Each structure stands twice: as C-alpha cells, then as structure tokens.
MDTraj code that builds the backbone (N, CA, C; nanometers):
import mdtraj as md
import numpy as np

residues = "MET ALA PHE LYS ILE ILE ALA SER GLN CYS THR ASN CYS THR ALA CYS GLU ALA GLU CYS PRO ASN LEU ALA ILE SER GLU LYS GLY GLY THR PHE ILE ILE ASP PRO GLU LYS CYS THR GLU CYS ILE GLY HIS PHE ASP SER PRO GLN CYS GLU ALA VAL CYS PRO VAL ASP ASP THR CYS VAL ILE ASP GLN ASN PHE PRO ARG TYR GLN ALA ALA GLN".split()
xyz = np.array([
    [6.3815, 0.8273, 4.7734],
    [6.4214, 0.9217, 4.6722],
    [6.2980, 0.9715, 4.5998],
    [6.3027, 1.0923, 4.5632],
    [6.1914, 1.1498, 4.4872],
    [6.1968, 1.0985, 4.3436],
    [6.0848, 1.1065, 4.2790],
    [6.0802, 1.0733, 4.1370],
    [6.0947, 1.2010, 4.0559],
    [6.1321, 1.1859, 3.9307],
    [6.1358, 1.2980, 3.8382],
    [6.0801, 1.2507, 3.7054],
    [6.0415, 1.3458, 3.6236],
    [5.9874, 1.3159, 3.4915],
    [6.0906, 1.3598, 3.3881],
    [6.1266, 1.2694, 3.2997],
    [6.2191, 1.3015, 3.1915],
    [6.1421, 1.3876, 3.0910],
    [6.1711, 1.5171, 3.0902],
    [6.0941, 1.6137, 3.0110],
    [6.0898, 1.5790, 2.8627],
    [6.1995, 1.5318, 2.8093],
    [6.2052, 1.5025, 2.6658],
    [6.1173, 1.3841, 2.6270],
    [6.0732, 1.3040, 2.7243],
    [5.9880, 1.1884, 2.6967],
    [5.8416, 1.2128, 2.7335],
    [5.8152, 1.3192, 2.8085],
    [5.6801, 1.3481, 2.8556],
    [5.5916, 1.3876, 2.7375],
    [5.4758, 1.3229, 2.7265],
    [5.3821, 1.3505, 2.6172],
    [5.2690, 1.4441, 2.6608],
    [5.2762, 1.4948, 2.7828],
    [5.1736, 1.5847, 2.8376],
    [5.0354, 1.5210, 2.8409],
    [5.0296, 1.3934, 2.8686],
    [4.9016, 1.3227, 2.8696],
    [4.8190, 1.3534, 2.9954],
    [4.8799, 1.4062, 3.0987],
    [4.8199, 1.4435, 3.2278],
    [4.7824, 1.3249, 3.3171],
    [4.8135, 1.2034, 3.2781],
    [4.7757, 1.0856, 3.3576],
    [4.8361, 1.0881, 3.4978],
    [4.9587, 1.1306, 3.5090],
    [5.0281, 1.1270, 3.6375],
    [4.9775, 1.2314, 3.7364],
    [4.9431, 1.3479, 3.6870],
    [4.9056, 1.4593, 3.7744],
    [4.7898, 1.4227, 3.8673],
    [4.6867, 1.3637, 3.8136],
    [4.5689, 1.3295, 3.8936],
    [4.5942, 1.2144, 3.9904],
    [4.6930, 1.1326, 3.9632],
    [4.7193, 1.0152, 4.0471],
    [4.8083, 1.0442, 4.1679],
    [4.8764, 1.1574, 4.1690],
    [4.9710, 1.1878, 4.2768],
    [4.8970, 1.2238, 4.4055],
    [4.9128, 1.1452, 4.5126],
    [4.8419, 1.1729, 4.6373],
    [4.8965, 1.2941, 4.7118],
    [5.0135, 1.3413, 4.6719],
    [5.0781, 1.4528, 4.7416],
    [5.0728, 1.5842, 4.6640],
    [5.0047, 1.5834, 4.5499],
    [4.9976, 1.7017, 4.4643],
    [5.1369, 1.7540, 4.4287],
    [5.2289, 1.6606, 4.4067],
    [5.3675, 1.6959, 4.3759],
    [5.3910, 1.7175, 4.2268],
    [5.2933, 1.6827, 4.1436],
    [5.3109, 1.6915, 3.9987],
    [5.2321, 1.8092, 3.9441],
    [5.3005, 1.8900, 3.8627],
    [5.2347, 2.0052, 3.8012],
    [5.2936, 2.0291, 3.6634],
    [5.2223, 2.1088, 3.5846],
    [5.2681, 2.1418, 3.4499],
    [5.3515, 2.2690, 3.4570],
    [5.4624, 2.2677, 3.3854],
    [5.5485, 2.3860, 3.3798],
    [5.6176, 2.3876, 3.2440],
    [5.5994, 2.4928, 3.1715],
    [5.6679, 2.5083, 3.0438],
    [5.6340, 2.4023, 2.9412],
    [5.5108, 2.3531, 2.9421],
    [5.4688, 2.2558, 2.8428],
    [5.5008, 2.1116, 2.8747],
    [5.5501, 2.0851, 2.9945],
    [5.5755, 1.9474, 3.0365],
    [5.5416, 1.9369, 3.1847],
    [5.5389, 1.8170, 3.2355],
    [5.5077, 1.7980, 3.3766],
    [5.6345, 1.7782, 3.4570],
    [5.6321, 1.8273, 3.5816],
    [5.7461, 1.8153, 3.6717],
    [5.6971, 1.7609, 3.8052],
    [5.7891, 1.7031, 3.8806],
    [5.7593, 1.6533, 4.0145],
    [5.8398, 1.7354, 4.1138],
    [5.7710, 1.7928, 4.2109],
    [5.8367, 1.8692, 4.3165],
    [5.8991, 1.7702, 4.4140],
    [6.0323, 1.7633, 4.4208],
    [6.0963, 1.6643, 4.5078],
    [6.0695, 1.6865, 4.6561],
    [6.0319, 1.8071, 4.6927],
    [5.9989, 1.8353, 4.8330],
    [5.8649, 1.7739, 4.8731],
    [5.7782, 1.7484, 4.7764],
    [5.6463, 1.6914, 4.8039],
    [5.6383, 1.5422, 4.7741],
    [5.7287, 1.4915, 4.6901],
    [5.7230, 1.3513, 4.6479],
    [5.7631, 1.2577, 4.7619],
    [5.6772, 1.1616, 4.7908],
    [5.7048, 1.0610, 4.8941],
    [5.7139, 0.9213, 4.8342],
    [5.7220, 0.9142, 4.7016],
    [5.7230, 0.7857, 4.6310],
    [5.5936, 0.7081, 4.6560],
    [5.4906, 0.7784, 4.6979],
    [5.3585, 0.7235, 4.7306],
    [5.3591, 0.6347, 4.8549],
    [5.4676, 0.6403, 4.9313],
    [5.4754, 0.5618, 5.0551],
    [5.3639, 0.6068, 5.1488],
    [5.2912, 0.5104, 5.2029],
    [5.1794, 0.5386, 5.2912],
    [5.0475, 0.5552, 5.2174],
    [5.0535, 0.5606, 5.0848],
    [4.9326, 0.5752, 5.0043],
    [4.9093, 0.4546, 4.9141],
    [5.0168, 0.4118, 4.8452],
    [5.0085, 0.3030, 4.7482],
    [5.1305, 0.2118, 4.7629],
    [5.1228, 0.0933, 4.7058],
    [5.2341, -0.0009, 4.7117],
    [5.3471, 0.0351, 4.6155],
    [5.3161, 0.1168, 4.5151],
    [5.4183, 0.1577, 4.4189],
    [5.3904, 0.3013, 4.3747],
    [5.4910, 0.3714, 4.3262],
    [5.4716, 0.5085, 4.2797],
    [5.3703, 0.5133, 4.1655],
    [5.2671, 0.5924, 4.1833],
    [5.1585, 0.5968, 4.0858],
    [5.1966, 0.6667, 3.9559],
    [5.2855, 0.7651, 3.9621],
    [5.3272, 0.8322, 3.8388],
    [5.3919, 0.7320, 3.7434],
    [5.4750, 0.6480, 3.7995],
    [5.5434, 0.5449, 3.7201],
    [5.4426, 0.4418, 3.6684],
    [5.3445, 0.4067, 3.7519],
    [5.2467, 0.3043, 3.7162],
    [5.1536, 0.3481, 3.6029],
    [5.1149, 0.4757, 3.6000],
    [5.0178, 0.5208, 3.5006],
    [5.0799, 0.5837, 3.3766],
    [5.2072, 0.6145, 3.3806],
    [5.2715, 0.6795, 3.2659],
    [5.2725, 0.5860, 3.1452],
    [5.2219, 0.6336, 3.0299],
    [5.2176, 0.5484, 2.9112],
    [5.3524, 0.5315, 2.8404],
    [5.4519, 0.6087, 2.8819],
    [5.5837, 0.6021, 2.8188],
    [5.6829, 0.5419, 2.9187],
    [5.7357, 0.4244, 2.8867],
    [5.8294, 0.3564, 2.9763],
    [5.9488, 0.4449, 3.0095],
    [5.9930, 0.4348, 3.1345],
    [6.1125, 0.5039, 3.1837],
    [6.1052, 0.6559, 3.1706],
    [5.9854, 0.7120, 3.1875],
    [5.9701, 0.8576, 3.1881],
    [5.9639, 0.9103, 3.3306],
    [5.8970, 0.8401, 3.4203],
    [5.8964, 0.8729, 3.5629],
    [5.9996, 0.7824, 3.6281],
    [6.1075, 0.8435, 3.6725],
    [6.2202, 0.7663, 3.7256],
    [6.2681, 0.8257, 3.8574],
    [6.3433, 0.7479, 3.9304],
    [6.4005, 0.7935, 4.0574],
    [6.5029, 0.9026, 4.0301],
    [6.4955, 1.0091, 4.1088],
    [6.5923, 1.1183, 4.0999],
    [6.7004, 1.0924, 4.2041],
    [6.8149, 1.0504, 4.1595],
    [6.9251, 1.0141, 4.2496],
    [6.9821, 1.1338, 4.3263],
    [6.9399, 1.2554, 4.2918],
    [6.9903, 1.3753, 4.3589],
    [6.9229, 1.4016, 4.4928],
    [6.8218, 1.3220, 4.5270],
    [6.7496, 1.3425, 4.6506],
    [6.7525, 1.2148, 4.7334],
    [6.7648, 1.2279, 4.8668],
    [6.7674, 1.1086, 4.9535],
    [6.6336, 1.0386, 4.9567],
    [6.6350, 0.9138, 4.9965],
    [6.5134, 0.8345, 5.0051],
    [6.4177, 0.8998, 5.1051],
    [6.2907, 0.8991, 5.0724],
    [6.1874, 0.9583, 5.1592],
    [6.1811, 0.8834, 5.2920],
    [6.1726, 0.9573, 5.3995],
    [6.1571, 0.8987, 5.5332],
    [6.0298, 0.9559, 5.5958],
    [5.9363, 0.8700, 5.6275],
    [5.8116, 0.9161, 5.6891],
    [5.8413, 0.9737, 5.8262],
    [5.7656, 1.0749, 5.8649],
    [5.7821, 1.1369, 5.9961],
    [5.7487, 1.0354, 6.1048],
    [5.8220, 1.0387, 6.2102],
    [5.8012, 0.9456, 6.3230],
    [5.7024, 0.9998, 6.4216],
])
top = md.Topology()
chain = top.add_chain()
for i, resn in enumerate(residues, 1):
    res = top.add_residue(resn, chain, resSeq=i)
    for name in ("N", "CA", "C"):
        top.add_atom(name, md.element.get_by_symbol(name[0]), res)
traj = md.Trajectory(xyz[None], top)
C-alpha cells in the first residue's frame, strides 16, 4: 500500500522529501503529498518506509488503505 501524508499534521519541515528513493513526495498547496503511483513503501531500498521514519510528527505518514500493497515487478 502506498503511504500518504495527513495534511493537517504536516509541518512542512521537508524531512521526508529528500529521503524518498522514488521521488514520490512533493510540495503542493503548502503541504507535502505522496504520489501513490510512485510510492513503493521503500521496498527494495530500505527496511522501512523512510517518510514515516524521519517525520517528526507521529502518525503523519500513514498507510493509504485506498491503494493495494506494492508488488515489485517480476
């Protein structure tokens, strides 16, 4: 599943943007968003999602249940 950023909790610290190996995080309208088409949950890059790991606000980068779990290409 892709991750998403809870806009109302985002402090615009920019910590997550630089850590995303897929360039899935960008700023839009004064907050950061995660493109679910690019988000791989950091599978193949890191042991855990980096946006969640570096975010200074707990429960701001969370799983987006609206998207299926990422499957690496075979």
